[in-house]
C-alpha positions as CSV (number, residue, x, y, z in Angstrom):
1,M,37.8,5.4,26.6
2,G,38.2,8.8,26.5
3,K,35.1,11.5,25.8
4,I,35.4,11.9,22.2
5,Q,35.7,8.3,21.5
6,K,32.2,7.7,23.6
7,L,30.9,10.5,21.6
8,I,31.9,8.7,18.6
9,V,30.3,5.3,19.6
10,L,27.4,7.6,20.2
11,L,26.9,8.8,17.2
12,V,27.5,5.4,14.8
13,I,25.0,3.9,17.4
14,I,22.6,7.2,16.6
15,G,23.1,6.6,13.4
16,L,22.8,2.9,13.0
17,S,19.1,2.8,14.8
18,G,17.4,5.6,12.3
19,C,18.8,3.5,9.4
20,A,15.5,3.2,6.9
21,T,13.3,-0.1,7.2
22,Y,9.9,-1.1,6.2
23,N,7.7,-2.6,9.0
24,A,3.9,-2.6,7.4
25,L,0.8,-4.2,8.9
26,N,-1.3,-6.6,7.3
27,L,-4.6,-5.8,5.3
28,P,-8.1,-5.8,7.3
29,S,-10.2,-9.3,7.6
30,P,-11.5,-10.4,4.1
31,D,-14.8,-10.8,5.9
32,V,-17.2,-9.1,3.9
33,Y,-19.8,-8.5,6.4
34,T,-17.7,-6.6,8.8
35,Y,-18.0,-3.8,7.1
36,N,-20.5,-0.8,6.8
37,N,-20.0,0.0,3.6
38,R,-21.1,-3.0,1.5
39,Q,-23.9,-3.5,-0.9
40,T,-25.4,-6.4,-2.7
41,E,-26.4,-7.6,-6.3
42,K,-28.0,-10.9,-7.2
43,S,-26.2,-12.4,-4.2
44,V,-22.5,-10.8,-5.2
45,T,-21.8,-8.5,-2.0
46,I,-19.1,-5.9,-2.3
47,A,-17.7,-3.7,0.8
48,V,-15.2,-1.2,0.2
49,E,-13.2,0.8,2.5
50,F,-11.5,4.3,1.8
51,F,-8.3,4.4,3.7
52,D,-7.3,7.4,5.7
53,A,-4.1,8.8,6.4
54,S,-3.9,7.0,9.9
55,K,-4.8,3.7,8.3
56,T,-2.8,4.1,5.4
57,K,0.0,5.2,7.5
58,K,-0.5,1.2,8.9
59,I,-0.5,-0.7,6.3
60,F,1.5,1.2,3.6
61,Q,4.1,2.9,6.6
62,V,3.7,6.0,4.3
63,N,0.5,8.2,4.1
64,L,-0.3,7.8,0.4
65,L,-3.2,10.6,1.0
66,K,-0.8,13.3,1.5
67,R,1.4,12.2,-1.9
68,G,-2.0,12.5,-3.4
69,Y,-3.4,8.8,-3.7
70,Q,-6.2,7.1,-2.1
71,P,-6.1,3.3,-1.7
72,V,-9.5,1.6,-1.4
73,Y,-10.0,-1.6,0.1
74,I,-12.2,-4.0,-1.9
75,V,-13.9,-7.2,-0.6
76,I,-15.9,-9.3,-3.2
77,D,-17.9,-11.9,-2.1
78,N,-19.6,-13.9,-4.8
79,R,-22.6,-16.6,-3.0
80,S,-24.4,-16.7,-6.2
81,K,-23.6,-19.8,-8.6
82,E,-22.5,-17.6,-11.5
83,T,-18.9,-16.5,-12.5
84,Y,-17.9,-12.4,-12.4
85,I,-15.0,-10.9,-13.6
86,F,-13.5,-8.3,-12.1
87,N,-11.2,-6.1,-13.7
88,K,-9.8,-2.7,-13.0
89,S,-10.4,-1.0,-16.1
90,R,-14.1,-1.4,-14.8
91,I,-13.6,1.0,-11.7
92,N,-14.4,4.8,-13.0
93,K,-10.9,5.9,-11.7
94,T,-7.9,5.8,-12.9
95,C,-6.2,2.8,-10.7
96,Y,-2.4,3.2,-10.5
97,D,0.0,-0.1,-10.1
98,A,1.1,-1.0,-6.9
99,Y,5.2,-0.9,-8.3
100,A,5.1,2.6,-9.4
101,I,3.1,3.9,-6.3
102,A,5.7,2.0,-4.3
103,E,9.0,3.6,-6.1
104,K,7.6,6.9,-5.9
105,C,7.0,6.4,-2.1
106,G,10.1,4.8,-1.2
107,F,13.0,5.6,1.1
108,S,15.5,8.1,-0.5
109,T,18.6,5.5,-0.6
110,A,21.0,8.5,-2.5
111,G,20.0,11.3,0.2
112,R,20.5,9.1,3.2
113,A,23.9,8.2,2.2
114,T,24.9,11.4,1.8
115,A,23.7,12.5,4.6
116,Y,25.8,10.5,6.8
117,G,28.2,10.9,4.1
118,V,28.8,14.3,4.7
119,G,29.0,14.1,8.5
120,G,31.9,11.1,7.9
121,L,33.9,13.5,5.9
122,F,34.5,15.1,9.5
123,L,34.2,11.9,12.0
124,W,35.0,8.8,10.1
125,P,33.0,6.4,12.0
126,L,29.8,8.2,10.5
127,F,31.2,6.4,7.2
128,I,29.4,3.0,8.6
129,P,26.1,4.2,8.9
130,A,26.4,6.0,5.9
131,I,27.3,2.2,3.8
132,V,24.6,0.4,6.4
133,D,21.6,3.3,5.8
134,G,22.3,2.9,1.7
135,T,22.4,-0.8,2.2
136,G,19.2,-0.8,4.6
137,S,17.0,1.6,2.6
138,A,17.6,-0.2,-0.9
139,R,16.3,-3.1,0.9
140,A,13.4,-1.6,2.5
141,N,12.3,0.0,-0.8
142,Q,12.1,-3.6,-2.3
143,E,10.2,-5.1,0.7
144,M,7.5,-2.2,0.0
145,Q,7.5,-2.9,-3.7
146,H,7.1,-6.1,-2.7
147,D,4.3,-5.8,-0.5
148,Y,2.5,-3.2,-2.0
149,A,2.2,-5.4,-5.0
150,I,0.8,-8.1,-2.9
151,K,-1.5,-6.3,-1.4
152,E,-3.0,-4.6,-4.7
153,I,-6.5,-6.5,-5.6
154,K,-5.8,-8.5,-9.1
155,N,-7.6,-9.3,-12.1
156,G,-9.8,-12.3,-12.3
157,R,-12.4,-14.7,-11.8
158,I,-14.4,-15.1,-8.9
159,Q,-15.9,-18.3,-9.0
160,P,-19.0,-19.2,-7.3
161,N,-18.7,-19.0,-3.4
162,G,-15.0,-17.4,-4.3
163,L,-13.4,-14.4,-2.9
164,L,-11.3,-11.6,-4.2
165,S,-9.9,-9.3,-1.8
166,G,-6.6,-6.2,-1.9
167,V,-6.4,-2.5,-2.7
168,V,-6.6,-0.2,-5.6
169,F,-4.5,3.2,-5.2
170,V,-6.5,6.0,-7.1
171,D,-5.9,9.6,-6.8
172,K,-6.9,11.2,-3.6
173,M,-10.8,11.2,-3.4
174,A,-13.2,14.2,-1.6
175,N,-16.2,13.3,0.3
176,G,-19.0,12.6,-1.6
177,E,-17.1,11.4,-4.8
178,H,-18.3,7.9,-6.2
179,F,-16.6,5.1,-6.1
180,V,-18.2,2.8,-9.0
181,I,-17.3,-0.9,-9.4
182,R,-18.7,-3.1,-12.5
183,L,-18.5,-7.0,-12.3
184,Q,-18.8,-8.7,-15.7
185,N,-20.9,-11.6,-15.6
186,I,-18.5,-14.1,-17.9
187,E,-22.0,-16.4,-19.1
188,T,-24.4,-13.3,-20.1
189,N,-21.8,-10.3,-19.7
190,E,-24.3,-8.8,-17.5
191,L,-22.7,-6.3,-15.6
192,L,-23.3,-5.7,-12.3
193,L,-23.1,-2.5,-10.9
194,F,-22.2,-1.2,-7.0
195,D,-22.3,2.6,-6.8
196,F,-20.2,4.0,-3.0
197,T,-19.7,6.9,-2.2
198,K,-16.8,8.8,0.1
């Protein structure tokens, strides 16, 4: 094999190794008592964690803070005999949809494929990583959207001895900002208020 062929093979291998993939870690433990930042009202305990840039990159493969979003991990542990309703509309911040966040933070399929494609005009084997990466980044974007949606906390009831956990995506928060969660008692409509400070 000549030098030019070896160079072409090397370029194709390098191109294929840089293809887009989505590999993110799971959310932390839903054990409310492992968190320092927790509050209890009427036997209902809520813990929150404001993910920093490092944790955000590990859990979502993107530094969401750099994009202007603050992921907040919420764990609600209901040890009372009452049923409560959690609804993101009762948080004092605007919560963004997980799919919308994933779409804004996804891999640029066209941009990545075009970069390899331009090189392919001069060395045809570079069309191979262009095709593979275009397909790979589209798949990675779908995996990202699915993962973000799974990690997002859902509105719903927390039954006695029930647990609810997940992430909300809000605007990037400054230190000292308040993050307020209200739970509504399904029988009495009484609201439990939990006020956290970043």
